[in-house]
C-alpha positions, 0 to 999 in steps of 0.5 A: 500500500503505497502512500498517495504521491500528492501528500508529501513531507514537504507539503505536509510541513508547509500545511502543519508548520509547528515542528518540535522534538518529542516531549516538547510543547509544539507539534505539527499534528496533535491527535487526541485519543490513542485508540484504533482511530488515533493510532492508525491516523498517526501511523498513516501520517508518519508513513506519508510524511516522515518529517512531520512531527505527530503527538498522540495524547491519551487520557488513560494510563495505557492502551485499550481503556476505551471503546477500542479495547472493549470492541468485539473485534468483529470485521464484516462488510454489511453496514447500512451505508455504502461509505461504511461498507467501503471503509470496512472492506479496506479495513478487512484487507489491512487486517488480512495482511496485517504484517504487510500493513505495518511494514514488518513481521512482528505483528501479533494480531491475526485475522481469523475468518468466521463468516457471519450469519445475519438472522434479522427477521427479514423477509426473503425478498429483503434477504435477497436484496441484502445479498445483491447489495453485498455482491455490488461490493464483491462480497459473496453471500447466500440466503438460507431458509430453515432447510438450508440452515439445518444443512449448513449449521446443524448445531444451530436451532432456528426455533424462535424463543417464546414470547410472554405477556406481562402475566407470564402467559406465552403469546403466539407469534407470527414471524413468517418463514426464516430468511437468514443471510450468510456473509462470506469472508467476515472474521475477527481480530483481537482488539488488544493485540491490534492496538499493541501492534499499532502502538509499536509501529507508531513508536518505531516510526517516531510518533510521540505517544503520551499517556495520562494526558487529559485534554480539557479544550481546544485552543484557537488562534486569536486572529484567525480563530483556527484551532492552534493547539490543546489545553491540558487538564493541568493548564499547560498548552500544546501548540499544533499546526493541526489537531485531530479529534479521535476521542471516540464517544467524548469527541463532541465534548471537546468540539463544544469547546470551540462551538463546533457542531456536527451531525453525528452524536455519540455517547459512551455506551456500556457493552456487556460481554460474557465469556463461556467455555464451549465444546470444540465443535461449536468453535466452527460456528459463524458470528451470529446476529440474531434478531 
């Protein structure tokens, strides 16, 4: 994956122009957030412009304390927006060749292909439309009815869970025929190993990564009004030619400090994950989304 020729170190230096040594009070680019997004942005900037200084500020004491660390690490192509599907496919391609992506042979994360079974309560026509949409992106998928499910995944019971009313009495359901979609090529990567690999690659390439660094607000230049750095929780200022907000669910809070409103909203959400031992034969089952 060659960096774009239009993004050179020379042009980047002119664009950002606030260079300093690691640990200083100035940086060409400051990235707020050291999750998968922040670290990958830092890694890509240094690949494309090795002379540009990049500083990552992470409020936690180590990697994986936010959304990235609590992710399931599941990689799939099917999303509701075409743009997201394109991003997802690029990401899966990178994870499949993770050592090449990082430019060395020291990666610990590995892509494990599992496939994905989407049982979303759709009609057969909607399931067929879903496979056709995936096909436009070069992703193979198939529609499975109850017979097809039993043949392909005999360990999965497709009988619906019973539904009860407020008195505890079972209520009859009219759910229609089963129309599941099996998406090929999906898989899983371990989030922590992925973050560790990116952290190592960033440090190898000269990115200044600082932990326990809580950013309280963005700082604007008095004349132009453009963002020119960040103020830390202790009141110190880190100047920057450009600031990237990769703070995950907290990004709106920082944007508010410069009265920047976007169409996207985000809130910190707790995801409950249960770990359970299962017999070996169940390990061959795909990722399942059961609606």
